[in-house]
C-alpha positions in Angstrom: 0.0 0.0 0.0 1.3 3.4 -1.0 1.3 6.0 1.8 1.3 9.8 1.6 4.8 10.0 3.0 6.1 8.0 0.1 4.9 10.4 -2.6 4.8 14.0 -3.5 2.4 16.0 -5.7 3.6 16.9 -9.1 0.4 18.3 -10.7 -3.2 17.6 -11.6 -5.0 15.6 -14.3 -7.1 18.0 -16.2 -9.2 16.1 -18.7 -9.2 13.4 -21.4 -7.4 14.3 -24.6 -8.8 12.5 -27.6 -10.6 9.2 -27.8 -7.7 6.7 -27.0 -7.5 7.3 -23.3 -4.7 10.0 -23.3 -5.0 12.6 -20.5 -3.9 16.2 -20.3 -2.3 17.2 -17.0 -0.8 20.3 -15.5 2.4 20.1 -13.6 4.1 22.1 -10.9 7.4 20.5 -11.5 9.0 18.6 -14.4 11.1 16.4 -12.2 9.3 13.4 -13.6 11.1 14.1 -16.9 14.5 14.2 -15.3 14.5 10.7 -13.7 13.5 7.2 -14.6 9.9 7.1 -13.4 7.7 4.1 -14.5 4.4 5.3 -13.0 2.4 8.2 -11.7 0.0 7.9 -8.7 -3.6 9.1 -8.3 -5.8 8.9 -5.2 -8.8 6.8 -6.1 -11.5 6.2 -3.5 -9.1 7.2 -0.7 -6.3 4.9 -1.9 -3.1 5.9 -3.8 -3.1 3.8 -7.0 -0.1 3.6 -9.4 -0.8 4.0 -13.1 2.0 2.8 -15.3 3.1 5.2 -18.0 2.8 4.0 -21.6 4.0 7.4 -23.0 3.9 11.1 -22.3 4.7 14.2 -24.1 4.9 17.9 -23.3 2.2 20.1 -24.7 3.3 23.5 -23.2 5.6 24.6 -20.4 2.9 23.8 -17.9 1.0 21.0 -19.4 1.6 17.5 -20.8 -0.3 14.6 -22.2 0.1 11.1 -20.7 -1.1 7.7 -21.8 -1.5 5.1 -19.0 -1.4 1.3 -19.5 -4.9 -0.1 -19.2 -6.7 3.2 -20.0 -7.8 2.7 -23.6 -10.7 5.1 -24.2 -12.2 8.4 -23.3 -14.7 7.0 -20.7 -11.9 5.3 -18.7 -9.8 8.4 -18.9 -12.7 10.6 -17.7 -12.6 8.7 -14.4 -9.2 10.2 -13.6 -10.2 13.8 -14.6 -9.4 16.4 -11.9 -7.3 13.9 -9.8 -4.1 15.1 -8.2 -1.1 13.5 -9.8 1.7 12.2 -7.6 5.2 10.7 -8.0 7.0 8.2 -5.8 9.9 9.7 -3.8 11.9 6.5 -4.4 12.6 7.4 -8.0 14.3 10.7 -7.1 18.1 10.9 -6.7 19.1 11.1 -3.1 20.9 14.2 -1.9 24.0 12.5 -0.5 26.1 15.6 -0.5 25.8 17.3 2.9 27.2 20.5 1.4 24.2 20.7 -0.9 21.6 22.1 1.3 19.5 24.2 -1.1 15.8 23.6 -1.7 14.4 22.7 -5.0 11.9 25.6 -4.8 10.0 24.3 -7.9 9.5 21.1 -5.9 8.6 22.6 -2.6 5.8 20.1 -2.0 8.4 17.4 -2.0 9.3 18.5 1.5 5.8 17.9 3.0 6.3 15.3 5.7 9.9 16.3 6.4 10.7 17.2 10.0 12.2 20.6 10.8 15.1 20.6 13.3 16.8 23.5 14.9 20.6 23.8 14.6 21.1 21.8 17.8 19.1 18.9 16.3 15.9 19.5 18.4 12.7 18.8 16.5 10.5 21.8 15.9 7.8 20.1 14.0 6.7 18.5 10.7 6.0 20.3 7.4 2.3 19.7 6.7 1.9 22.2 3.8 3.4 25.3 2.3 2.2 28.8 1.5 3.4 30.3 -1.8 0.9 33.1 -2.0 3.6 35.7 -1.6 7.1 35.9 -3.1 8.5 34.4 0.1 7.5 30.8 0.3 6.7 29.6 3.8 6.6 26.1 5.3 3.5 25.4 7.3 4.8 23.4 10.2 2.8 21.5 12.8 4.7 21.7 16.1 5.0 18.9 18.6 2.2 20.5 20.6 0.0 20.5 17.5 0.2 24.3 16.8 0.8 25.5 13.3 3.6 27.9 12.6 5.1 29.5 9.5 8.8 29.2 8.7 10.5 30.8 5.7 11.6 28.2 3.2 14.8 30.1 2.5 18.1 28.5 1.5 20.1 30.8 3.7 18.4 29.5 6.8 19.0 25.8 5.9 22.0 24.0 7.5 21.3 20.5 6.1 18.7 18.6 4.2 18.8 14.9 4.9 16.6 13.1 2.4 17.2 9.7 4.0 15.9 10.9 7.4 13.4 13.3 5.8 14.6 16.2 7.9 15.7 19.8 7.3 18.0 21.4 9.9 17.6 25.1 10.0 19.4 28.0 11.7 16.4 30.2 12.5 16.5 33.7 13.9 15.9 33.9 17.6 12.2 34.3 18.4 10.9 33.4 15.0 9.2 30.2 16.3 7.5 32.1 19.1 6.2 34.8 16.8 3.0 32.9 15.9 2.4 32.1 19.6 2.9 35.8 20.5 0.2 36.9 18.0 -2.4 34.6 19.6 -1.9 36.2 23.1 
């Protein structure tokens, strides 16, 4: 069974394209084109289901067409319309270089599920979402006491990204974590 921690969102299926089961999808990242990736994943009836890729091709800089094995007509393709499209993390190259600590900002959703640690190795919380409504992208972090805080997803604050442990160690300015709590009081 595929779990949410094993995958990350790459885009959304838009609609069927033609009569042979091909699907148009928009993508937030083209990382799927940079690695060997045999399947995409969609959430069907609450379960993450892999769909093996027969072929795909880019349509524009933000959309592509995909043909899945076993989807042979427009009616079958329609069942996947509007589904979020995911990719397994296991097909991505691991960041084994501790000196390489920059984020792949285009792939910010990849880090959902990662733990945020302070520079002393203490866990601050877990990334549950991100906010890219402004120019400064923010991690939405659920703290150990179940509060949500916002932390800037800035390369200059990152000390280390450990893909194997799914953690990001950050050197945060003093008081930043307490800022959200101070606003509630």
